[in-house]
Legacy VTK file of the C-alpha trace (Angstrom):
# vtk DataFile Version 3.0
C-alpha trace
ASCII
DATASET POLYDATA
POINTS 115 float
-91.154 100.272 46.762
-88.641 102.549 48.408
-88.208 106.184 47.460
-84.452 105.781 48.010
-83.534 102.444 46.381
-79.765 103.039 46.298
-79.627 103.981 49.976
-81.834 101.016 50.853
-79.690 98.676 48.747
-76.502 99.879 50.450
-78.048 99.488 53.904
-79.215 95.996 53.088
-75.736 95.001 51.846
-74.200 96.286 55.077
-76.861 94.575 57.166
-76.445 91.276 55.326
-72.659 91.551 55.588
-72.918 92.076 59.346
-75.399 89.191 59.680
-72.986 86.921 57.820
-70.107 87.847 60.110
-72.289 87.294 63.189
-73.341 83.885 61.837
-69.702 82.895 61.355
-68.759 84.104 64.839
-71.637 82.142 66.349
-70.492 78.902 64.720
-72.600 78.899 61.551
-69.419 79.090 59.508
-70.524 77.501 56.236
-73.824 79.411 56.103
-72.047 82.693 56.867
-69.434 82.157 54.166
-72.074 81.160 51.634
-73.926 84.398 52.295
-70.723 86.469 52.082
-69.770 84.837 48.780
-73.270 85.412 47.438
-73.027 89.090 48.391
-69.596 89.354 46.749
-71.014 87.964 43.522
-73.685 90.668 43.589
-71.410 93.495 44.806
-67.852 92.584 43.744
-66.579 96.163 44.112
-67.858 96.695 47.682
-64.539 97.116 49.487
-65.935 96.798 53.018
-67.632 93.533 52.086
-64.443 92.355 50.415
-62.346 93.233 53.475
-64.703 91.406 55.832
-64.654 88.361 53.575
-60.847 88.281 53.304
-60.251 88.862 57.035
-62.796 86.245 58.068
-61.816 83.684 55.439
-58.130 84.095 56.313
-58.778 83.655 60.022
-60.859 80.506 59.352
-58.328 79.094 56.860
-60.901 79.203 54.055
-58.823 80.948 51.422
-57.653 79.201 48.282
-56.675 80.015 44.731
-60.359 80.208 43.763
-60.542 83.456 45.803
-57.922 85.215 43.649
-60.581 87.185 41.740
-61.703 88.652 45.084
-58.138 89.606 45.962
-57.631 91.135 42.526
-60.687 93.336 43.183
-58.988 95.090 46.120
-58.826 98.831 45.450
-56.171 100.166 47.785
-57.632 103.682 48.059
-61.050 102.426 49.264
-60.034 99.181 50.976
-60.496 99.358 54.774
-57.266 99.464 56.748
-58.353 96.575 58.994
-58.274 94.218 55.992
-54.920 95.190 54.547
-52.702 92.752 56.464
-55.027 89.811 55.813
-55.151 90.608 52.093
-51.353 90.731 51.889
-50.913 87.556 53.975
-53.471 85.748 51.827
-51.617 86.628 48.632
-48.353 85.583 50.263
-49.784 82.258 51.448
-51.136 81.592 47.948
-47.601 82.246 46.625
-48.776 85.292 44.676
-45.655 87.226 45.664
-45.686 89.910 42.932
-49.353 90.686 43.685
-48.652 90.792 47.442
-45.727 93.164 46.928
-47.776 95.372 44.600
-50.543 95.593 47.200
-48.039 96.474 49.951
-46.698 99.269 47.764
-50.199 100.565 46.993
-51.113 100.625 50.698
-47.808 102.321 51.602
-48.385 105.079 49.043
-51.665 105.926 50.766
-50.099 106.423 54.193
-48.606 109.803 55.016
-44.852 109.701 55.625
-43.939 109.534 59.301
-41.288 111.947 60.515
LINES 1 116
115 0 1 2 3 4 5 6 7 8 9 10 11 12 13 14 15 16 17 18 19 20 21 22 23 24 25 26 27 28 29 30 31 32 33 34 35 36 37 38 39 40 41 42 43 44 45 46 47 48 49 50 51 52 53 54 55 56 57 58 59 60 61 62 63 64 65 66 67 68 69 70 71 72 73 74 75 76 77 78 79 80 81 82 83 84 85 86 87 88 89 90 91 92 93 94 95 96 97 98 99 100 101 102 103 104 105 106 107 108 109 110 111 112 113 114
């Protein structure tokens, strides 16, 4: 038993997330996605995990309407920047235009105005 269970749990989520992405990149696509989806069921608010899932699923054309709960869990303030475009494109491709526009607006509010 660990003296720091929350730190250990967070490290294991990150490690498992990275292992899943590596599995997908090495051709074990179904196994990698199964592990990512399993992690998302356990940690639905983990924004890094969510971003990796959306980016990877979008790039492998594995996004459908059954992933809408994942997309609805995006929290703009904590969601990694590298996943923002994929999240918006996914909502657009699923014809969820109001949700896509709302997400664009949330992400834009977080960026400092350029002069």
